[in-house]
DRENNUDREN-533298 format. One record per residue: residue in three letters; residue number from 1; y, z, x of N, C-alpha, C in turn. Coordinates in pm, whole numbers, plus 32768, in hexadecimal, padded with zeros to 4 digits. Layout:
# residues N
@residuo:ALA&num:NUM&n.north:Y&n.up:Z&n.east:X&ca.north:Y&ca.up:Z&ca.east:X&c.north:Y&c.up:Z&c.east:X;
...
END
This chain:
# residues 157
@residuo:UNK&num:1&n.north:7CDA&n.up:7B07&n.east:8368&ca.north:7CFB&ca.up:7B7B&ca.east:83B7&c.north:7CCE&c.up:7BF7&c.east:836A;
@residuo:UNK&num:2&n.north:7C7D&n.up:7C49&n.east:83A7&ca.north:7C4A&ca.up:7CC2&ca.east:8367&c.north:7C70&c.up:7D3A&c.east:83BB;
@residuo:UNK&num:3&n.north:7C86&n.up:7DA9&n.east:8377&ca.north:7CA4&ca.up:7E26&ca.east:83BA&c.north:7C3B&c.up:7E8C&c.east:8393;
@residuo:UNK&num:4&n.north:7C14&n.up:7EDE&n.east:83F0&ca.north:7BB1&ca.up:7F46&ca.east:83D7&c.north:7BE8&c.up:7FC8&c.east:840E;
@residuo:UNK&num:5&n.north:7BE2&n.up:802F&n.east:83C0&ca.north:7C0C&ca.up:80B2&ca.east:83EE&c.north:7B8F&c.up:8102&c.east:840D;
@residuo:UNK&num:6&n.north:7B8F&n.up:8140&n.east:8482&ca.north:7B1C&ca.up:818E&ca.east:84AD&c.north:7B47&c.up:821C&c.east:84C4;
@residuo:UNK&num:7&n.north:7AFE&n.up:8279&n.east:848F&ca.north:7B1D&ca.up:8306&ca.east:84A3&c.north:7AAE&c.up:8344&c.east:84F6;
@residuo:UNK&num:8&n.north:7AD0&n.up:8371&n.east:856B&ca.north:7A6D&ca.up:83AD&ca.east:85C5&c.north:7A83&c.up:8443&c.east:85C9;
@residuo:UNK&num:9&n.north:7A18&n.up:848F&n.east:85B7&ca.north:7A20&ca.up:8521&ca.east:85C0&c.north:79DB&c.up:854A&c.east:8640;
@residuo:UNK&num:10&n.north:7A1F&n.up:859E&n.east:868C&ca.north:79E5&ca.up:85C7&ca.east:870C&c.north:7A03&c.up:865A&c.east:8725;
@residuo:UNK&num:11&n.north:79BB&n.up:8693&n.east:8782&ca.north:79CC&ca.up:8720&ca.east:87A4&c.north:79B2&c.up:8730&c.east:8839;
@residuo:UNK&num:12&n.north:7A02&n.up:8781&n.east:887A&ca.north:79F0&ca.up:8795&ca.east:8909&c.north:79A3&c.up:8813&c.east:892A;
@residuo:UNK&num:13&n.north:798F&n.up:886C&n.east:88C9&ca.north:7948&ca.up:88E9&ca.east:88E3&c.north:78C4&c.up:88EF&c.east:889A;
@residuo:UNK&num:14&n.north:7868&n.up:8941&n.east:88CB&ca.north:77E5&ca.up:894C&ca.east:888B&c.north:77D3&c.up:89CE&c.east:883F;
@residuo:UNK&num:15&n.north:7819&n.up:8A37&n.east:8865&ca.north:7804&ca.up:8ABA&ca.east:882A&c.north:7822&c.up:8ABB&c.east:8794;
@residuo:UNK&num:16&n.north:7898&n.up:8A8C&n.east:876E&ca.north:78C0&ca.up:8A88&ca.east:86E1&c.north:78F2&c.up:89FC&c.east:86C1;
@residuo:UNK&num:17&n.north:7899&n.up:899E&n.east:86AD&ca.north:78C3&ca.up:8912&ca.east:869F&c.north:7924&c.up:88F7&c.east:862D;
@residuo:UNK&num:18&n.north:7916&n.up:893B&n.east:85BC&ca.north:796F&ca.up:891C&ca.east:854C&c.north:79FB&c.up:8953&c.east:855E;
@residuo:UNK&num:19&n.north:7A0F&n.up:89AE&n.east:85BC&ca.north:7A94&ca.up:89E3&ca.east:85D2&c.north:7AE9&c.up:8985&c.east:8626;
@residuo:UNK&num:20&n.north:7AAB&n.up:8921&n.east:8665&ca.north:7AF9&ca.up:88C7&ca.east:86BA&c.north:7AED&c.up:8836&c.east:868D;
@residuo:UNK&num:21&n.north:7AC6&n.up:8821&n.east:8612&ca.north:7ABA&ca.up:8798&ca.east:85E1&c.north:7B46&c.up:875E&c.east:85CA;
@residuo:UNK&num:22&n.north:7B5A&n.up:86E8&n.east:85FB&ca.north:7BD7&ca.up:86A2&ca.east:85E1&c.north:7BB5&c.up:8611&c.east:85C7;
@residuo:UNK&num:23&n.north:7C11&n.up:85C7&n.east:8590&ca.north:7BF1&ca.up:853B&ca.east:8573&c.north:7C58&c.up:84E1&c.east:85B3;
@residuo:UNK&num:24&n.north:7C2C&n.up:846A&n.east:85D0&ca.north:7C7F&ca.up:8404&ca.east:860F&c.north:7C71&c.up:8387&c.east:85BC;
@residuo:UNK&num:25&n.north:7CDF&n.up:8355&n.east:8588&ca.north:7CDB&ca.up:82DC&ca.east:8538&c.north:7D00&c.up:8268&c.east:8592;
@residuo:UNK&num:26&n.north:7CAE&n.up:81FF&n.east:858E&ca.north:7CC9&ca.up:818A&ca.east:85E0&c.north:7CC1&c.up:810F&c.east:8587;
@residuo:UNK&num:27&n.north:7D16&n.up:80AD&n.east:85A2&ca.north:7D19&ca.up:8032&ca.east:8554&c.north:7CE3&c.up:7FC1&c.east:85A9;
@residuo:UNK&num:28&n.north:7C88&n.up:7F73&n.east:856E&ca.north:7C4E&ca.up:7F00&ca.east:85B1&c.north:7C7C&c.up:7E81&c.east:856A;
@residuo:UNK&num:29&n.north:7C92&n.up:7E18&n.east:85B5&ca.north:7CBC&ca.up:7D98&ca.east:857E&c.north:7C50&c.up:7D31&c.east:859B;
@residuo:UNK&num:30&n.north:7C28&n.up:7CE8&n.east:8535&ca.north:7BC2&ca.up:7C81&ca.east:8547&c.north:7C05&c.up:7BF9&c.east:8555;
@residuo:UNK&num:31&n.north:7BDA&n.up:7BAE&n.east:85BA&ca.north:7C0B&ca.up:7B27&ca.east:85CD&c.north:7B94&c.up:7ACA&c.east:85E0;
@residuo:UNK&num:32&n.north:7BAC&n.up:7A4B&n.east:85D1&ca.north:7B45&ca.up:79E8&ca.east:85E6&c.north:7B5C&c.up:79A8&c.east:866E;
@residuo:UNK&num:33&n.north:7AFA&n.up:79AF&n.east:86C6&ca.north:7B03&ca.up:7973&ca.east:874A&c.north:7AF4&c.up:78DC&c.east:8738;
@residuo:UNK&num:34&n.north:7B5C&n.up:788C&n.east:8758&ca.north:7B55&ca.up:77FC&ca.east:8741&c.north:7AF0&c.up:77B5&c.east:879A;
@residuo:UNK&num:35&n.north:7ACE&n.up:77F1&n.east:880A&ca.north:7A6E&ca.up:77B4&ca.east:8866&c.north:79DF&c.up:77C7&c.east:8837;
@residuo:UNK&num:36&n.north:79BE&n.up:7843&n.east:8812&ca.north:7934&ca.up:7862&ca.east:87EC&c.north:791D&c.up:785A&c.east:8755;
@residuo:UNK&num:37&n.north:7989&n.up:7862&n.east:8707&ca.north:797B&ca.up:7863&ca.east:8676&c.north:794E&c.up:78E9&c.east:863F;
@residuo:UNK&num:38&n.north:7948&n.up:794E&n.east:8695&ca.north:791C&ca.up:79D3&ca.east:866B&c.north:7992&c.up:7A2E&c.east:864B;
@residuo:UNK&num:39&n.north:7977&n.up:7A89&n.east:85EF&ca.north:79DB&ca.up:7AEF&ca.east:85CE&c.north:79D8&c.up:7B5A&c.east:863A;
@residuo:UNK&num:40&n.north:7A4D&n.up:7B86&n.east:8662&ca.north:7A58&ca.up:7BEF&ca.east:86C8&c.north:7AB4&c.up:7C5C&c.east:8695;
@residuo:UNK&num:41&n.north:7A95&n.up:7CD8&n.east:86B9&ca.north:7AE7&ca.up:7D4A&ca.east:8692&c.north:7B30&c.up:7D7E&c.east:870D;
@residuo:UNK&num:42&n.north:7BAE&n.up:7DA0&n.east:86FB&ca.north:7BFD&ca.up:7DDA&ca.east:8767&c.north:7C41&c.up:7E58&c.east:8734;
@residuo:UNK&num:43&n.north:7C3C&n.up:7EC4&n.east:8784&ca.north:7C82&ca.up:7F40&ca.east:875F&c.north:7D16&c.up:7F2B&c.east:877A;
@residuo:UNK&num:44&n.north:7D68&n.up:7F4D&n.east:8719&ca.north:7DF8&ca.up:7F39&ca.east:8725&c.north:7E3E&c.up:7FBC&c.east:874A;
@residuo:UNK&num:45&n.north:7EA8&n.up:7FAF&n.east:8799&ca.north:7EF8&ca.up:8023&ca.east:87BE&c.north:7F3A&c.up:8060&c.east:8743;
@residuo:UNK&num:46&n.north:7F5E&n.up:80DC&n.east:874E&ca.north:7FA1&ca.up:8123&ca.east:86E0&c.north:8025&c.up:80E0&c.east:86BB;
@residuo:UNK&num:47&n.north:8069&n.up:80A3&n.east:871D&ca.north:80EB&ca.up:8064&ca.east:8708&c.north:80E2&c.up:7FCE&c.east:86EA;
@residuo:UNK&num:48&n.north:806A&n.up:7F9C&n.east:86CE&ca.north:8058&ca.up:7F0D&ca.east:86B6&c.north:80AF&c.up:7EDF&c.east:8642;
@residuo:UNK&num:49&n.north:80F3&n.up:7E6E&n.east:8652&ca.north:814C&ca.up:7E36&ca.east:85EC&c.north:80FB&c.up:7DDC&c.east:858F;
@residuo:UNK&num:50&n.north:80E8&n.up:7E06&n.east:8514&ca.north:8097&ca.up:7DBF&ca.east:84B3&c.north:80E3&c.up:7D53&c.east:8467;
@residuo:UNK&num:51&n.north:8165&n.up:7D43&n.east:8482&ca.north:81B6&ca.up:7CE8&ca.east:8431&c.north:817D&c.up:7C5B&c.east:8428;
@residuo:UNK&num:52&n.north:8154&n.up:7C21&n.east:8497&ca.north:811E&ca.up:7B9A&ca.east:8494&c.north:8097&c.up:7B95&c.east:844E;
@residuo:UNK&num:53&n.north:8047&n.up:7BFD&n.east:845F&ca.north:7FC5&ca.up:7C01&ca.east:841C&c.north:7FD8&c.up:7C06&c.east:8385;
@residuo:UNK&num:54&n.north:8034&n.up:7C58&n.east:8359&ca.north:8050&ca.up:7C65&ca.east:82CA&c.north:8085&c.up:7BE1&c.east:8294;
@residuo:UNK&num:55&n.north:80DA&n.up:7B9E&n.east:82E1&ca.north:8114&ca.up:7B1F&ca.east:82B5&c.north:80AA&c.up:7AB5&c.east:829E;
@residuo:UNK&num:56&n.north:803C&n.up:7ABB&n.east:82E8&ca.north:7FD1&ca.up:7A58&ca.east:82DA&c.north:7F60&c.up:7A87&c.east:827F;
@residuo:UNK&num:57&n.north:7F6E&n.up:7AF8&n.east:8242&ca.north:7F01&ca.up:7B35&ca.east:81F6&c.north:7F03&c.up:7B0E&c.east:8163;
@residuo:UNK&num:58&n.north:7EAB&n.up:7B4B&n.east:8116&ca.north:7EA4&ca.up:7B30&ca.east:8087&c.north:7F1D&c.up:7B66&c.east:803C;
@residuo:UNK&num:59&n.north:7F6C&n.up:7BBC&n.east:807B&ca.north:7FE5&ca.up:7BED&ca.east:8039&c.north:803F&c.up:7B77&c.east:8014;
@residuo:UNK&num:60&n.north:804D&n.up:7B17&n.east:806E&ca.north:80A4&ca.up:7AA5&ca.east:8051&c.north:8068&c.up:7A4D&c.east:7FE5;
@residuo:UNK&num:61&n.north:7FE3&n.up:7A43&n.east:7FE0&ca.north:7FA4&ca.up:79F5&ca.east:7F75&c.north:7FCA&c.up:7A2F&c.east:7EED;
@residuo:UNK&num:62&n.north:7FC6&n.up:7AB1&n.east:7EE1&ca.north:7FE8&ca.up:7AF1&ca.east:7E61&c.north:807D&c.up:7AE2&c.east:7E41;
@residuo:UNK&num:63&n.north:80D2&n.up:7AEA&n.east:7EA7&ca.north:8161&ca.up:7AD9&ca.east:7E90&c.north:8182&c.up:7A4F&c.east:7E5A;
@residuo:UNK&num:64&n.north:813A&n.up:79EB&n.east:7E88&ca.north:8156&ca.up:7961&ca.east:7E61&c.north:8105&c.up:7932&c.east:7DE8;
@residuo:UNK&num:65&n.north:80B7&n.up:798A&n.east:7DAC&ca.north:8069&ca.up:7968&ca.east:7D35&c.north:80C2&c.up:7979&c.east:7CBB;
@residuo:UNK&num:66&n.north:810C&n.up:7910&n.east:7C9C&ca.north:8171&ca.up:7916&ca.east:7C32&c.north:8136&c.up:7938&c.east:7BA9;
@residuo:UNK&num:67&n.north:80C4&n.up:78FC&n.east:7B88&ca.north:8086&ca.up:7916&ca.east:7B05&c.north:805D&c.up:79A9&c.east:7AF8;
@residuo:UNK&num:68&n.north:801E&n.up:79DF&n.east:7B60&ca.north:7FF5&ca.up:7A6C&ca.east:7B62&c.north:806E&c.up:7AC7&c.east:7B4E;
@residuo:UNK&num:69&n.north:80D7&n.up:7AAD&n.east:7B99&ca.north:814D&ca.up:7B04&ca.east:7B95&c.north:8197&c.up:7AFC&c.east:7B10;
@residuo:UNK&num:70&n.north:8199&n.up:7A86&n.east:7AD3&ca.north:81D7&ca.up:7A79&ca.east:7A4F&c.north:8189&c.up:7ACB&c.east:79E7;
@residuo:UNK&num:71&n.north:8104&n.up:7AC9&n.east:79F1&ca.north:80B2&ca.up:7B15&ca.east:7992&c.north:80C2&c.up:7BAB&c.east:79A6;
@residuo:UNK&num:72&n.north:80C7&n.up:7BD7&n.east:7A23&ca.north:80E1&ca.up:7C65&ca.east:7A3C&c.north:8169&c.up:7C8D&c.east:7A04;
@residuo:UNK&num:73&n.north:81CE&n.up:7C39&n.east:7A1A&ca.north:8254&ca.up:7C57&ca.east:79E9&c.north:8254&c.up:7C65&c.east:7951;
@residuo:UNK&num:74&n.north:8214&n.up:7C07&n.east:790D&ca.north:820E&ca.up:7C0C&ca.east:787A&c.north:81C4&c.up:7C88&c.east:784A;
@residuo:UNK&num:75&n.north:8156&n.up:7CAA&n.east:788C&ca.north:8109&ca.up:7D21&ca.east:7868&c.north:8158&c.up:7DA1&c.east:787E;
@residuo:UNK&num:76&n.north:819F&n.up:7DA8&n.east:78ED&ca.north:81F2&ca.up:7E1E&ca.east:7909&c.north:8261&c.up:7E2C&c.east:78A2;
@residuo:UNK&num:77&n.north:82A3&n.up:7DBD&n.east:7882&ca.north:830F&ca.up:7DC2&ca.east:781F&c.north:82DB&c.up:7DF2&c.east:7797;
@residuo:UNK&num:78&n.north:8267&n.up:7DC0&n.east:7771&ca.north:822B&ca.up:7DE7&ca.east:76F1&c.north:8205&c.up:7E7C&c.east:76F2;
@residuo:UNK&num:79&n.north:81C0&n.up:7EA9&n.east:7759&ca.north:8192&ca.up:7F34&ca.east:7760&c.north:8207&c.up:7F96&c.east:7769;
@residuo:UNK&num:80&n.north:8268&n.up:7F77&n.east:77BD&ca.north:82DB&ca.up:7FD0&ca.east:77CE&c.north:832E&c.up:7FD1&c.east:774D;
@residuo:UNK&num:81&n.north:833B&n.up:7F5E&n.east:770C&ca.north:8383&ca.up:7F57&ca.east:768C&c.north:8340&c.up:7FAD&c.east:7621;
@residuo:UNK&num:82&n.north:82BC&n.up:7FAD&n.east:761E&ca.north:8273&ca.up:7FFF&ca.east:75BC&c.north:8288&c.up:8094&c.east:75D6;
@residuo:UNK&num:83&n.north:8284&n.up:80BB&n.east:7655&ca.north:8299&ca.up:8149&ca.east:7676&c.north:8326&c.up:8173&c.east:764F;
@residuo:UNK&num:84&n.north:8388&n.up:8121&n.east:7670&ca.north:8413&ca.up:8140&ca.east:764B&c.north:8424&c.up:813F&c.east:75B4;
@residuo:UNK&num:85&n.north:83DB&n.up:80E6&n.east:756E&ca.north:83E0&ca.up:80DF&ca.east:74DB&c.north:83B1&c.up:815F&c.east:7498;
@residuo:UNK&num:86&n.north:835B&n.up:81AB&n.east:74DE&ca.north:832D&ca.up:822C&ca.east:74AA&c.north:838D&c.up:829D&c.east:74D2;
@residuo:UNK&num:87&n.north:83FA&n.up:8278&n.east:7516&ca.north:845B&ca.up:82DC&ca.east:753F&c.north:8432&c.up:832A&c.east:75BB;
@residuo:UNK&num:88&n.north:83D6&n.up:82F3&n.east:7609&ca.north:83A7&ca.up:8336&ca.east:7682&c.north:83DA&c.up:82EF&c.east:7700;
@residuo:UNK&num:89&n.north:83D7&n.up:833B&n.east:776E&ca.north:83FA&ca.up:8301&ca.east:77EF&c.north:8380&c.up:82B7&c.east:7826;
@residuo:UNK&num:90&n.north:8398&n.up:8246&n.east:7866&ca.north:832C&ca.up:81F4&ca.east:789E&c.north:831F&c.up:820F&c.east:7934;
@residuo:UNK&num:91&n.north:82AD&n.up:8247&n.east:795B&ca.north:828C&ca.up:825F&ca.east:79E7&c.north:821A&c.up:8201&c.east:7A0C;
@residuo:UNK&num:92&n.north:822B&n.up:81B5&n.east:7A77&ca.north:81C7&ca.up:8153&ca.east:7AA0&c.north:818D&c.up:817B&c.east:7B27;
@residuo:UNK&num:93&n.north:8109&n.up:8170&n.east:7B34&ca.north:80C4&ca.up:8187&ca.east:7BB3&c.north:808D&c.up:8102&c.east:7BE2;
@residuo:UNK&num:94&n.north:80BA&n.up:80D4&n.east:7C55&ca.north:808D&ca.up:8056&ca.east:7C90&c.north:8030&c.up:8078&c.east:7D04;
@residuo:UNK&num:95&n.north:7FAD&n.up:8068&n.east:7CF0&ca.north:7F4B&ca.up:8089&ca.east:7D57&c.north:7F31&c.up:800D&c.east:7DAC;
@residuo:UNK&num:96&n.north:7F45&n.up:801B&n.east:7E2E&ca.north:7F37&ca.up:7FA9&ca.east:7E89&c.north:7FB0&c.up:7F4F&c.east:7E7E;
@residuo:UNK&num:97&n.north:8026&n.up:7F87&n.east:7E8E&ca.north:80A2&ca.up:7F3F&ca.east:7E73&c.north:80BB&c.up:7EC8&c.east:7ECE;
@residuo:UNK&num:98&n.north:8082&n.up:7EC8&n.east:7F45&ca.north:809B&ca.up:7E58&ca.east:7FA1&c.north:812F&c.up:7E4F&c.east:7FC0;
@residuo:UNK&num:99&n.north:816C&n.up:7DDE&n.east:7F9E&ca.north:81FA&ca.up:7DC8&ca.east:7FBA&c.north:8255&c.up:7E13&c.east:7F59;
@residuo:UNK&num:100&n.north:821E&n.up:7E46&n.east:7EEB&ca.north:826F&ca.up:7E8A&ca.east:7E87&c.north:829D&c.up:7E30&c.east:7E16;
@residuo:UNK&num:101&n.north:826E&n.up:7DB3&n.east:7E13&ca.north:829B&ca.up:7D54&ca.east:7DAD&c.north:8284&c.up:7D88&c.east:7D1F;
@residuo:UNK&num:102&n.north:820B&n.up:7DB6&n.east:7D02&ca.north:81F0&ca.up:7DE3&ca.east:7C78&c.north:823E&c.up:7E61&c.east:7C56;
@residuo:UNK&num:103&n.north:8256&n.up:7EB6&n.east:7CB8&ca.north:82AA&ca.up:7F2D&ca.east:7CA1&c.north:8337&c.up:7F03&c.east:7C7D;
@residuo:UNK&num:104&n.north:836B&n.up:7E9F&n.east:7CC4&ca.north:83F3&ca.up:7E6F&ca.east:7CA6&c.north:83F7&c.up:7E2B&c.east:7C1E;
@residuo:UNK&num:105&n.north:838D&n.up:7DE2&n.east:7BFA&ca.north:8387&ca.up:7DA6&ca.east:7B74&c.north:8388&c.up:7E13&c.east:7B09;
@residuo:UNK&num:106&n.north:8340&n.up:7E82&n.east:7B22&ca.north:833E&ca.up:7EF0&ca.east:7AC3&c.north:83C8&c.up:7F2F&c.east:7AB5;
@residuo:UNK&num:107&n.north:840C&n.up:7F42&n.east:7B25&ca.north:8494&ca.up:7F7A&ca.east:7B21&c.north:84F2&c.up:7F1C&c.east:7AD8;
@residuo:UNK&num:108&n.north:84E4&n.up:7E9B&n.east:7AF4&ca.north:8537&ca.up:7E36&ca.east:7AB2&c.north:851C&c.up:7E32&c.east:7A1C;
@residuo:UNK&num:109&n.north:84A0&n.up:7E4E&n.east:79F6&ca.north:847A&ca.up:7E4D&ca.east:7968&c.north:84A7&c.up:7ECD&c.east:791F;
@residuo:UNK&num:110&n.north:84E3&n.up:7F2A&n.east:7968&ca.north:851A&ca.up:7FA1&ca.east:7928&c.north:84D0&c.up:8022&c.east:7940;
@residuo:UNK&num:111&n.north:846E&n.up:8023&n.east:7998&ca.north:8427&ca.up:80A0&ca.east:79B5&c.north:848B&c.up:8109&c.east:79E5;
@residuo:UNK&num:112&n.north:8479&n.up:8182&n.east:79B5&ca.north:84D3&ca.up:81EF&ca.east:79DD&c.north:84B4&c.up:821F&c.east:7A6B;
@residuo:UNK&num:113&n.north:8435&n.up:8219&n.east:7A8F&ca.north:840A&ca.up:8243&ca.east:7B14&c.north:838C&c.up:81F6&c.east:7B39;
@residuo:UNK&num:114&n.north:8384&n.up:81CC&n.east:7BB7&ca.north:830E&ca.up:8185&ca.east:7BE9&c.north:82DF&c.up:81CA&c.east:7C68;
@residuo:UNK&num:115&n.north:825E&n.up:81E8&n.east:7C6E&ca.north:8220&ca.up:821D&ca.east:7CE8&c.north:81C8&c.up:81AF&c.east:7D1F;
@residuo:UNK&num:116&n.north:81E7&n.up:8183&n.east:7D99&ca.north:819E&ca.up:8117&ca.east:7DD9&c.north:8146&c.up:8152&c.east:7E47;
@residuo:UNK&num:117&n.north:80C4&n.up:8145&n.east:7E39&ca.north:8065&ca.up:817E&ca.east:7E97&c.north:802E&c.up:8110&c.east:7EF2;
@residuo:UNK&num:118&n.north:8031&n.up:8124&n.east:7F74&ca.north:7FFB&ca.up:80C3&ca.east:7FD5&c.north:7FC3&c.up:810F&c.east:804C;
@residuo:UNK&num:119&n.north:7F3F&n.up:8102&n.east:8062&ca.north:7F00&ca.up:814F&ca.east:80CE&c.north:7F0F&c.up:810D&c.east:8157;
@residuo:UNK&num:120&n.north:7F2D&n.up:808B&n.east:815E&ca.north:7F40&ca.up:8046&ca.east:81DD&c.north:7FCF&c.up:8061&c.east:820A;
@residuo:UNK&num:121&n.north:7FE0&n.up:80C0&n.east:8266&ca.north:8065&ca.up:80F2&ca.east:828A&c.north:80C8&c.up:8086&c.east:82B5;
@residuo:UNK&num:122&n.north:80A0&n.up:8023&n.east:8304&ca.north:8102&ca.up:7FB9&ca.east:8326&c.north:8134&c.up:7F70&c.east:82A9;
@residuo:UNK&num:123&n.north:80DC&n.up:7F5A&n.east:8248&ca.north:8105&ca.up:7F17&ca.east:81CD&c.north:815B&c.up:7F73&c.east:8177;
@residuo:UNK&num:124&n.north:813B&n.up:7FF4&n.east:8175&ca.north:818D&ca.up:8054&ca.east:812A&c.north:821B&c.up:8057&c.east:8161;
@residuo:UNK&num:125&n.north:8227&n.up:8052&n.east:81E5&ca.north:82AC&ca.up:804E&ca.east:8224&c.north:82F7&c.up:7FD0&c.east:81FF;
@residuo:UNK&num:126&n.north:82B0&n.up:7F5F&n.east:81FF&ca.north:82EE&ca.up:7EE0&ca.east:81D8&c.north:831A&c.up:7EE5&c.east:8146;
@residuo:UNK&num:127&n.north:82C5&n.up:7F1C&n.east:80EF&ca.north:82E7&ca.up:7F27&ca.east:8061&c.north:8364&c.up:7F7B&c.east:804D;
@residuo:UNK&num:128&n.north:836C&n.up:7FE9&n.east:8095&ca.north:83E0&ca.up:8041&ca.east:808A&c.north:8461&c.up:7FF5&c.east:80AC;
@residuo:UNK&num:129&n.north:845C&n.up:7FA6&n.east:8117&ca.north:84D2&ca.up:7F58&ca.east:8141&c.north:84F3&c.up:7EEC&c.east:80DA;
@residuo:UNK&num:130&n.north:848E&n.up:7EA6&n.east:80A9&ca.north:84A2&ca.up:7E3C&ca.east:8046&c.north:84DE&c.up:7E75&c.east:7FC6;
@residuo:UNK&num:131&n.north:84A9&n.up:7EE4&n.east:7F99&ca.north:84DA&ca.up:7F25&ca.east:7F1F&c.north:856B&c.up:7F51&c.east:7F30;
@residuo:UNK&num:132&n.north:858A&n.up:7F8A&n.east:7FA4&ca.north:8614&ca.up:7FB6&ca.east:7FBD&c.north:8674&c.up:7F3F&c.east:7FC2;
@residuo:UNK&num:133&n.north:864D&n.up:7ED5&n.east:8009&ca.north:86A6&ca.up:7E60&ca.east:8014&c.north:86BC&c.up:7E1B&c.east:7F8E;
@residuo:UNK&num:134&n.north:8660&n.up:7E2C&n.east:7F32&ca.north:866F&ca.up:7DEF&ca.east:7EAE&c.north:86B0&c.up:7E4D&c.east:7E49;
@residuo:UNK&num:135&n.north:86DA&n.up:7EC2&n.east:7E76&ca.north:8727&ca.up:7F1D&ca.east:7E21&c.north:86D7&c.up:7F71&c.east:7DC0;
@residuo:UNK&num:136&n.north:8655&n.up:7F87&n.east:7DDD&ca.north:8602&ca.up:7FD5&ca.east:7D81&c.north:85DA&c.up:805E&c.east:7DB8;
@residuo:UNK&num:137&n.north:8611&n.up:8086&n.east:7E28&ca.north:85E8&ca.up:8104&ca.east:7E68&c.north:8602&c.up:817E&c.east:7E0F;
@residuo:UNK&num:138&n.north:865F&n.up:8175&n.east:7DB2&ca.north:867B&ca.up:81E6&ca.east:7D5A&c.north:8610&c.up:81F8&c.east:7CEE;
@residuo:UNK&num:139&n.north:85C2&n.up:818F&n.east:7CCF&ca.north:855B&ca.up:8197&ca.east:7C67&c.north:84CD&c.up:8198&c.east:7C9D;
@residuo:UNK&num:140&n.north:84BB&n.up:8166&n.east:7D19&ca.north:8434&ca.up:8156&ca.east:7D4F&c.north:841F&c.up:81B0&c.east:7DC7;
@residuo:UNK&num:141&n.north:83B3&n.up:81FD&n.east:7DC5&ca.north:838B&ca.up:8252&ca.east:7E35&c.north:830B&c.up:8219&c.east:7E70;
@residuo:UNK&num:142&n.north:830D&n.up:81FA&n.east:7EF1&ca.north:8295&ca.up:81C8&ca.east:7F35&c.north:824C&c.up:823F&c.east:7F72;
@residuo:UNK&num:143&n.north:81CC&n.up:824C&n.east:7F51&ca.north:8178&ca.up:82B7&ca.east:7F85&c.north:8111&c.up:8278&c.east:7FE3;
@residuo:UNK&num:144&n.north:811B&n.up:8295&n.east:8066&ca.north:80C0&ca.up:8256&ca.east:80C6&c.north:803B&c.up:82A0&c.east:80D3;
@residuo:UNK&num:145&n.north:7FE9&n.up:8298&n.east:806C&ca.north:7F65&ca.up:82D7&ca.east:8071&c.north:7F0A&c.up:8295&c.east:800B;
@residuo:UNK&num:146&n.north:7E8A&n.up:82B7&n.east:8014&ca.north:7E28&ca.up:8283&ca.east:7FB4&c.north:7E43&c.up:82BF&c.east:7F2A;
@residuo:UNK&num:147&n.north:7E2A&n.up:8271&n.east:7EC4&ca.north:7E3E&ca.up:82A3&ca.east:7E3C&c.north:7DE2&c.up:8319&c.east:7E1F;
@residuo:UNK&num:148&n.north:7D6D&n.up:831B&n.east:7E5D&ca.north:7D0F&ca.up:8389&ca.east:7E46&c.north:7D3C&c.up:840B&c.east:7E89;
@residuo:UNK&num:149&n.north:7DA0&n.up:8402&n.east:7EE0&ca.north:7DD7&ca.up:8479&ca.east:7F21&c.north:7E55&c.up:84AB&c.east:7EDB;
@residuo:UNK&num:150&n.north:7E7B&n.up:846A&n.east:7E6F&ca.north:7EF3&ca.up:8492&ca.east:7E25&c.north:7ECF&c.up:84F5&c.east:7DB8;
@residuo:UNK&num:151&n.north:7F31&n.up:8547&n.east:7D92&ca.north:7F20&ca.up:85A3&ca.east:7D22&c.north:7F8D&c.up:8586&c.east:7CBB;
@residuo:UNK&num:152&n.north:7F71&n.up:85A3&n.east:7C3E&ca.north:7FD0&ca.up:8587&ca.east:7BD3&c.north:8013&c.up:8608&c.east:7BA6;
@residuo:UNK&num:153&n.north:808A&n.up:85F8&n.east:7B73&ca.north:80D5&ca.up:866A&ca.east:7B3E&c.north:815F&c.up:8671&c.east:7B7A;
@residuo:UNK&num:154&n.north:81B5&n.up:86C2&n.east:7B3F&ca.north:823F&ca.up:86D0&ca.east:7B6F&c.north:8242&c.up:86FE&c.east:7C01;
@residuo:UNK&num:155&n.north:8290&n.up:86B8&n.east:7C51&ca.north:82A6&ca.up:86DF&ca.east:7CDD&c.north:8232&c.up:86C4&c.east:7D3A;
@residuo:UNK&num:156&n.north:81CE&n.up:8675&n.east:7D0F&ca.north:815D&ca.up:8657&ca.east:7D67&c.north:8152&c.up:85C2&c.east:7D80;
@residuo:UNK&num:157&n.north:810E&n.up:859E&n.east:7DEC&ca.north:80F0&ca.up:8510&ca.east:7E09&c.north:8062&c.up:8504&c.east:7E3B;
END
């Protein structure tokens, strides 16, 4: 299952085209037609429920990769321990948080603050709920945008 985001720029006037430029973001879903064997793209409604798509996606593969997750946990514990050993606060940035698993591992390992970035808004919403239900909402902030659109510094995201 693949998703494609398309940004279309259009203008209704000719006199001053740049004064009326607006953008429309549309999400397309790719499926495999079982009859023809061909990939097909379908434009999805703004209110489309991605829960089942996410459940069948690579997010679940990563969640169930026990060896990968154990290594991330050990690395986070080591890095956060070193930062605390220097007497500093540990701030973790999780780019592409998905379900929020690595953010929660960082919080569990003692991170003082975790910023979880996820540009796929349905997944960011799911991560926010998962993080809250697991009791980490006080340490983890989910930012629903691309990491390249974030800014660093006090009071910014």
